[in-house]
LODREN-862803 format. One record per residue: y, z, x of N, C-alpha, C in turn. Coordinates in pm, 1 decimal, always signed. Each point is the difference from the previous one (the first is absolute). Layout:
N
[[Y; Z; X]; [Y; Z; X]; [Y; Z; X]];
...
//
This chain:
89
[[-2038.9; -860.0; +1159.7]; [+51.5; +154.0; +16.8]; [+163.1; -70.6; +52.7]];
[[+102.6; +76.3; -152.6]; [+137.1; -20.4; +16.6]; [+82.7; +81.6; +104.5]];
[[+77.6; -24.1; +56.6]; [+37.7; +143.6; +86.5]; [+133.9; +7.0; -100.1]];
[[+5.2; +175.6; +55.9]; [+52.4; +81.0; -62.6]; [+74.3; +75.8; +67.4]];
[[+115.1; +58.9; -67.9]; [+113.0; +52.7; +2.7]; [+27.0; +153.3; -66.7]];
[[+9.0; +125.0; -19.2]; [+1.1; +150.0; -125.9]; [-32.0; -92.9; -102.0]];
[[-159.6; -46.2; -8.2]; [+2.3; -25.6; -75.3]; [-35.2; -156.9; -69.3]];
[[+109.6; -17.5; +39.2]; [+50.7; -148.1; -47.3]; [-34.3; -124.0; +82.6]];
[[-70.8; -116.1; -64.3]; [-72.0; -146.7; +44.0]; [+130.9; -99.5; -10.9]];
[[-6.1; -81.6; +108.9]; [+51.6; -151.4; -52.1]; [-27.9; -34.9; +34.7]];
[[-37.6; -158.8; -85.1]; [-72.6; -64.0; +10.6]; [+122.0; -184.9; -54.7]];
[[-77.2; -137.3; +59.0]; [-6.4; -94.3; -99.0]; [-30.9; -50.2; -61.0]];
[[+49.9; -20.2; -157.3]; [-110.7; -91.4; -76.9]; [+35.7; -92.1; -34.8]];
[[-80.9; -90.6; -7.4]; [+43.5; -145.9; -11.6]; [-150.5; -68.8; -79.7]];
[[+133.7; -27.8; -137.6]; [-50.6; -38.8; -130.0]; [+27.2; -105.4; -2.8]];
[[-178.3; -109.3; +2.3]; [+24.8; -163.6; -48.7]; [-54.4; +23.2; -156.6]];
[[-1.1; -121.7; -53.5]; [-10.5; -50.9; -133.4]; [+96.3; -108.3; -41.9]];
[[+28.7; +39.1; -131.4]; [+96.0; -75.8; -76.7]; [+114.4; +66.7; -23.3]];
[[+59.0; +8.9; +44.4]; [+98.9; +105.1; -59.6]; [+121.2; -53.3; -44.5]];
[[+11.5; +41.7; -53.3]; [+191.4; -16.8; -106.4]; [+68.4; +108.6; +70.4]];
[[+52.6; -12.8; +134.7]; [+114.5; +74.7; +66.1]; [+141.2; +65.3; -32.0]];
[[+54.8; -52.6; -117.9]; [+47.3; +13.5; -47.1]; [-26.1; +108.6; -157.0]];
[[-119.2; +17.7; +17.8]; [-32.1; +169.8; -127.3]; [-62.1; +55.4; +116.7]];
[[-74.7; -60.4; +34.6]; [-99.3; +130.4; +85.1]; [+84.5; +63.9; +140.2]];
[[+125.1; -28.1; +67.2]; [+58.9; +36.8; +94.6]; [+68.7; +163.5; -85.6]];
[[+72.8; -22.8; -96.1]; [+77.5; +106.3; -65.2]; [-174.5; +124.7; -36.9]];
[[-94.4; -81.1; -29.6]; [-92.8; +78.1; -76.5]; [-65.5; +109.3; +113.2]];
[[-4.8; -115.8; +142.1]; [-55.4; +115.2; +100.9]; [+92.6; +133.7; +86.4]];
[[+139.0; -72.2; -81.4]; [+73.3; +140.8; +60.2]; [+18.6; +86.4; -63.2]];
[[+24.0; -17.8; -179.0]; [-62.6; +116.4; -102.6]; [-112.1; +63.4; +81.3]];
[[-130.1; -75.3; -45.6]; [-90.7; +85.3; +96.0]; [-25.2; +92.7; +105.5]];
[[+43.2; -48.6; +50.5]; [+36.5; +92.1; +165.3]; [+74.1; +116.2; -94.2]];
[[+110.2; +35.8; -47.1]; [+52.0; +55.4; +1.7]; [-30.7; +93.7; -110.7]];
[[-113.2; -42.5; -72.6]; [-50.0; +50.7; -79.8]; [-148.7; +169.9; +58.4]];
[[-10.5; -115.0; +124.1]; [-129.3; +49.1; +77.1]; [+83.7; +105.9; +91.5]];
[[+180.2; -43.4; +53.2]; [+11.0; +100.5; +100.5]; [+0.2; -54.5; +163.2]];
[[-16.6; -130.3; -24.3]; [-46.8; -46.4; +130.1]; [+109.0; -62.3; +31.7]];
[[+13.4; -104.7; +110.9]; [+124.7; -15.7; +49.3]; [-12.9; -149.1; +27.5]];
[[+79.8; -105.8; -43.4]; [-77.8; -147.8; +57.9]; [+137.5; -90.6; +3.2]];
[[-56.4; -99.9; +80.6]; [+91.4; -133.0; +63.3]; [-42.8; -79.6; -27.8]];
[[-16.2; -103.9; -80.6]; [+5.8; -150.0; +45.4]; [+49.4; -61.0; +87.1]];
[[-99.6; -95.3; +38.9]; [+52.6; -32.7; +168.5]; [-27.2; -147.3; +15.5]];
[[-65.2; -77.5; -139.5]; [-37.2; -118.2; -29.3]; [-88.3; -8.8; -169.5]];
[[+93.8; -129.1; -99.3]; [-49.9; -40.9; -110.5]; [-5.8; -107.1; -81.2]];
[[-85.0; -41.1; -7.3]; [-42.4; -191.4; -67.6]; [-30.8; +32.8; -99.7]];
[[-68.7; -127.5; -51.7]; [-72.2; -0.8; -128.9]; [-153.8; +6.7; +78.2]];
[[-49.4; +21.8; +84.4]; [-142.7; +35.4; +18.1]; [-36.7; +75.6; +136.6]];
[[+138.0; +71.4; +64.4]; [-48.1; +162.4; +94.8]; [+183.0; +62.8; -24.7]];
[[-50.2; +142.3; +13.3]; [+70.9; +87.6; +13.5]; [+0.2; +95.4; +76.6]];
[[+37.3; +48.9; +48.7]; [-3.7; +34.6; +193.6]; [+68.3; +198.5; -5.2]];
[[-20.2; +103.5; -31.2]; [+71.7; +83.2; -14.2]; [-78.7; +184.6; +132.4]];
[[+95.4; +0.7; +29.0]; [-11.6; +151.7; +29.6]; [-29.1; +90.8; -102.7]];
[[-64.2; +95.1; +31.6]; [+29.9; +98.5; -85.5]; [-46.1; +143.9; +65.4]];
[[+32.7; +134.3; -51.2]; [-48.7; +100.0; +89.4]; [+55.9; +109.4; -89.9]];
[[-106.5; +103.9; +45.7]; [-30.7; +65.7; -99.4]; [-150.2; +74.8; +28.1]];
[[-31.4; +118.9; -36.3]; [-155.9; +74.3; -78.3]; [-87.0; -131.1; +16.4]];
[[-124.1; -19.2; +58.1]; [-96.4; -81.5; +23.3]; [-16.9; -47.8; -193.8]];
[[-37.9; +125.1; -102.6]; [-56.4; -48.9; -81.4]; [+97.0; -24.7; -72.0]];
[[+72.4; +40.6; +19.3]; [+157.8; -109.5; -145.8]; [+13.1; -101.3; +83.1]];
[[-34.7; -121.2; +88.8]; [-36.5; -35.4; +60.7]; [-138.7; -124.2; -40.7]];
[[-68.5; +118.9; -20.1]; [-95.9; -100.7; -28.5]; [+34.8; -48.6; -194.8]];
[[+59.8; +122.5; -89.4]; [+19.5; -18.6; -101.5]; [+99.2; -154.3; +24.7]];
[[+103.0; +12.6; +93.2]; [+68.3; -148.0; -26.2]; [-41.0; -110.0; -17.7]];
[[-149.7; +24.4; +123.0]; [-57.1; -181.5; +19.6]; [-80.3; +7.4; -159.8]];
[[-54.8; +109.3; -74.6]; [-90.3; -44.0; -95.0]; [+120.5; -33.4; -115.7]];
[[+176.1; +49.1; -30.0]; [+37.7; -1.2; -81.4]; [+22.6; -172.2; +16.0]];
[[+80.5; +9.3; +114.6]; [-18.4; -182.2; +30.5]; [-81.3; -143.5; -11.3]];
[[-157.2; +117.4; +2.2]; [-119.4; -128.7; +13.2]; [+26.8; -85.0; -171.8]];
[[+15.5; +152.2; -86.7]; [+10.4; -30.9; -134.8]; [+163.9; -41.8; -72.7]];
[[+91.0; +28.5; +133.7]; [+153.3; -64.9; -60.5]; [+39.8; +1.5; -155.7]];
[[+94.9; -73.1; -10.0]; [+60.0; -33.7; -63.4]; [-48.5; -177.8; -65.1]];
[[+9.9; +16.1; -130.7]; [-128.0; -124.7; -61.4]; [+50.0; -142.3; -6.2]];
[[+115.5; +13.7; +69.0]; [+13.1; -127.5; +50.7]; [-51.1; -38.8; +189.9]];
[[-65.8; +47.5; +12.1]; [-18.4; +18.6; +182.1]; [-132.6; -15.3; -4.8]];
[[-56.7; -59.7; +46.2]; [-164.2; -25.6; +56.4]; [-21.9; +30.7; +168.5]];
[[-11.4; +130.6; +13.9]; [-19.9; +53.7; +155.1]; [-158.1; -31.9; -12.2]];
[[-52.7; -99.6; +142.9]; [-166.5; -51.8; +71.4]; [-8.1; +90.0; +15.3]];
[[+112.4; +97.1; +133.1]; [-63.0; +83.8; +122.5]; [+97.9; +30.5; +41.4]];
[[-4.8; +168.0; +31.1]; [+115.6; +86.2; +36.6]; [-85.8; +62.0; +215.2]];
[[+123.3; -48.7; +80.9]; [-82.8; -9.7; +101.8]; [+80.3; +114.8; +26.6]];
[[-6.5; +134.1; +124.2]; [+22.6; +138.8; +37.3]; [+13.0; -74.3; +129.6]];
[[+90.4; +98.4; +54.9]; [+12.7; +49.5; +173.3]; [+111.3; +37.0; +21.4]];
[[-87.8; +139.8; +101.9]; [+29.6; +121.4; +58.3]; [+174.4; +6.4; +20.6]];
[[+92.9; +39.1; +15.9]; [+84.5; -4.2; +73.8]; [+38.3; +115.0; +90.5]];
[[+21.1; -22.7; +156.3]; [+47.4; +167.7; +45.1]; [+107.0; +70.0; -48.2]];
[[+57.3; +112.9; -8.9]; [+104.5; +52.4; -76.8]; [+87.2; +18.5; +125.4]];
[[+63.8; -62.0; -49.4]; [+131.8; -49.8; +119.4]; [+131.0; +150.6; -16.9]];
[[-32.6; +41.3; +116.1]; [+135.0; +163.6; -30.4]; [+141.1; -70.6; +95.8]];
[[+60.0; +78.7; -29.6]; [+167.2; -86.4; +35.9]; [+22.1; +118.3; +170.5]];
//
């Protein structure tokens, strides 16, 4: 179960596979923007991308599904999601 704050969820998403970060990173940013969720990429390599996402759980589910299908030049083998506590200022 994920931590929630005002209906929003914050998670770390780790994408593993044969990833072309040069094309996949802009794709991830555009997809998150279309869904209205925030994202911050903390690691990117040819076989792993880690990002933090925040938004409604259903929209994060849609982000995961979109990333698993991804652009044609990447092969996503798995996506791991881990809940993060909502940090308050």
